[in-house]
C-alpha positions in Angstrom: -28.9 -70.9 31.0 -25.4 -72.3 29.2 -26.9 -75.9 29.1 -30.3 -74.8 27.4 -27.8 -73.7 24.5 -26.6 -75.4 21.4 -24.0 -74.6 19.5 -25.1 -74.0 15.5 -22.7 -75.1 12.7 -23.4 -74.0 8.7 -24.1 -70.9 7.6 -21.2 -68.6 6.3 -20.9 -66.3 9.5 -17.6 -66.6 11.8 -19.4 -65.5 15.1 -20.5 -68.0 17.2 -24.4 -69.1 16.4 -26.7 -71.0 19.3 -30.1 -72.2 19.3 -31.9 -71.8 22.3 -35.2 -73.5 22.1 -37.1 -72.0 19.0 -34.6 -69.1 18.8 -31.4 -68.2 17.5 -29.2 -65.7 19.7 -25.9 -64.7 18.2 -23.5 -61.7 19.1 -25.3 -58.3 18.0 -25.0 -57.7 14.2 -25.4 -54.7 12.3 -28.2 -52.3 12.9 -29.0 -51.8 9.1 -29.4 -55.6 9.1 -31.6 -55.6 12.0 -33.8 -52.6 10.4 -33.9 -54.5 7.3 -35.4 -58.1 9.2 -37.7 -55.7 11.0 -38.7 -53.8 7.5 -39.3 -58.0 5.6 -41.3 -59.0 8.9 -43.7 -56.0 8.6 -44.0 -56.5 4.8 -44.8 -60.4 5.5 -41.1 -61.6 3.6 -41.4 -65.5 4.4 -37.9 -66.7 3.4 -36.1 -64.9 6.5 -35.7 -65.2 9.8 -37.7 -62.9 12.4 -36.2 -60.5 14.6 -37.3 -60.6 18.2 -35.0 -58.1 20.1 -32.0 -58.7 22.5 -31.7 -61.0 25.0 -30.2 -60.3 28.7 -26.7 -60.9 27.1 -27.4 -58.3 24.6 -27.4 -60.9 21.5 -29.9 -60.8 18.5 -32.8 -63.0 18.9 -34.2 -64.6 16.1 -36.6 -67.0 15.3 -35.2 -70.5 14.5 -35.9 -71.7 11.1 -35.5 -75.8 10.9 -33.2 -77.2 8.1 -29.6 -77.5 6.9 -27.5 -75.1 4.5 -26.1 -77.1 1.1 -23.1 -77.0 -0.7 -23.7 -79.5 -3.2 -26.3 -79.4 -6.0 -26.6 -83.4 -5.1 -28.8 -81.8 -1.5 -31.5 -79.8 -3.7 -34.2 -80.4 -5.4 -34.5 -79.3 -9.4 -37.0 -77.1 -8.3 -34.7 -75.4 -5.6 -32.8 -72.7 -8.4 -36.1 -71.4 -9.4 -37.5 -70.9 -6.3 -34.3 -69.2 -5.3 -34.3 -66.8 -7.7 -38.3 -66.0 -6.8 -37.0 -65.4 -3.4 -34.0 -62.6 -4.2 -36.7 -61.1 -6.5 -39.3 -60.8 -4.2 -36.9 -59.1 -1.6 -35.5 -56.7 -4.0 -39.4 -55.7 -5.1 -40.1 -55.1 -1.5 -37.4 -53.0 -0.9 -37.6 -51.2 -4.1 -37.9 -47.1 -3.3 -37.9 -47.7 0.1 -36.3 -45.7 2.8 -33.7 -48.7 3.6 -32.7 -48.5 -0.5 -31.8 -45.0 -0.1 -30.7 -43.9 -3.5 -30.1 -47.7 -4.9 -32.2 -50.0 -6.7 -33.1 -51.9 -3.6 -31.6 -53.6 -0.7 -29.3 -56.7 -1.3 -29.2 -59.7 0.8 -24.9 -59.2 0.1 -24.3 -63.2 0.4 -27.3 -65.2 -1.0 -25.5 -68.5 -1.5 -26.8 -71.6 -1.2 -24.4 -72.0 2.5 -26.7 -69.0 3.6 -29.4 -70.6 2.5 -32.2 -72.9 4.6 -33.1 -75.9 2.8 -35.8 -78.8 3.2 -36.2 -81.4 1.5 -34.1 -80.1 -1.2 -36.0 -76.8 -1.4 -34.9 -73.2 -0.1 -36.9 -71.9 3.2 -35.1 -68.6 4.1 -32.0 -66.5 3.6 -30.1 -66.3 6.6 -26.7 -64.3 7.8 -28.0 -60.8 6.8 -24.7 -58.9 8.2 -23.6 -58.3 4.3 -27.1 -56.8 3.4 -27.0 -53.3 2.1 -28.6 -50.8 -0.5 -27.3 -51.9 -4.1 -28.0 -53.4 -7.4 -30.0 -56.0 -8.2 -27.8 -57.3 -10.8 -24.7 -57.8 -8.0 -26.9 -60.0 -6.0 -28.5 -62.1 -8.8 -24.9 -62.8 -10.1 -23.5 -63.9 -6.7 -26.6 -66.5 -6.4 -26.2 -67.4 -9.9 -22.7 -67.9 -9.6 -22.7 -69.9 -6.0 -25.9 -72.0 -6.9 -24.7 -72.7 -10.6 -20.7 -72.7 -11.2 -19.0 -75.5 -9.0 -15.3 -76.5 -10.0 -15.0 -79.0 -7.1 -17.3 -81.7 -6.4 -17.6 -83.3 -10.0 -21.0 -81.2 -11.1 -21.1 -82.2 -15.4 -20.8 -78.4 -17.0 -24.3 -79.0 -18.6 -25.9 -79.6 -15.2 -24.3 -76.3 -13.9 -25.5 -74.2 -16.4 -29.1 -75.7 -16.5 -28.6 -74.2 -12.7 -28.1 -70.8 -13.7 -30.6 -70.7 -16.3 -33.1 -71.8 -13.6 -32.2 -69.1 -10.7 -31.7 -66.3 -14.0 -35.6 -67.6 -15.2 -36.8 -67.5 -11.8 -35.5 -64.2 -11.1 -36.8 -62.8 -14.5 -35.8 -60.3 -16.7 -32.4 -60.7 -17.5 -30.5 -61.1 -20.3 -28.4 -64.6 -20.3 -25.0 -62.5 -21.4 -25.6 -59.7 -19.3 -26.0 -62.2 -16.2 -23.0 -64.3 -17.5 -20.5 -60.8 -17.7 -22.1 -59.7 -14.0 -21.1 -63.5 -12.4 -17.6 -63.1 -13.6 -17.4 -59.2 -12.4 -18.5 -60.6 -9.3 -16.0 -63.6 -9.0 -13.1 -61.2 -9.9 -14.0 -58.6 -7.4 -14.3 -61.2 -4.5 -10.8 -62.8 -5.5 -9.4 -59.0 -5.4 -11.1 -58.5 -2.1 -10.3 -61.3 -0.5 -6.3 -61.4 -1.8 -6.1 -57.7 -0.1 -7.4 -59.7 3.1 -5.2 -62.6 2.7 -2.3 -59.7 3.1 -3.7 -57.9 5.9 -2.1 -58.3 9.2 -4.3 -56.4 11.1 -6.8 -59.4 10.4 -6.4 -62.5 12.2 -4.5 -65.8 11.1 -7.9 -67.6 10.8 -9.4 -64.9 8.7 -6.6 -64.7 6.5 -6.7 -68.4 5.8 -10.0 -68.1 5.2 -9.0 -65.0 2.7 -7.0 -67.4 0.9 -9.5 -70.1 0.5 -11.9 -67.6 -1.1 -9.5 -66.4 -3.5 -8.6 -69.9 -4.8 -12.6 -70.6 -4.8 -13.6 -67.1 -6.7 -10.4 -68.1 -9.2 -11.3 -71.2 -9.7 -15.0 -71.0 -10.5 -14.2 -68.2 -12.7 -12.1 -70.5 -15.0 -14.8 -72.6 -15.3 -17.3 -70.3 -16.3 -14.6 -68.3 -18.8 -13.9 -71.9 -20.2 -17.1 -73.0 -21.1 -18.8 -69.2 -21.4 -20.6 -70.6 -24.7 -22.1 -74.0 -22.8 -23.6 -71.7 -20.1 -25.0 -68.6 -22.4 -26.8 -71.3 -24.3 
């Protein structure tokens, strides 16, 4: 019943999401995301909500993960960055070679920013909003996490602290050289800015989506400027 529904905010999802008891209900998402969540449940992956089927309204039903998303390092424990990297590595390792990955390296989350991560006591406990998951490359996913968890043009975060957070994500994930990761982060920032610039011009999209695109372009370009200007600090 609607009286039992609590609208949820946070994350990076534009669809309405509500809590009903210990579950989350949302407009049915991509079939691939459902299959990925089923796979991860069977594999015992601890860092994703459980897919529980559909309700009478045709909405996807997921287990509720208590906590909050994050938009500033002040909300995170320093241990969060290494754990975030390990969470992402486990996802990639579990799905590598699977039918879902197809001929790509693994299944990527696609949008593993801190705004799509649930934290408790400053530590990440689950990745949410799996609509962007797809077969892809490990480095692309890791670069996005390192960027969005580590680089921040706004918020008065010292560059040395930002670089340390990127280092911790990289070390938590393991097996990637600093220069390779920094180059991938720059490419990810440029790619997102290009895609969202096109969305901002696309008159087929509604006004709210185009405004979001304009903000996303500014965000990506500003963060890229920080990374470019202080590249040596991030490499050190």
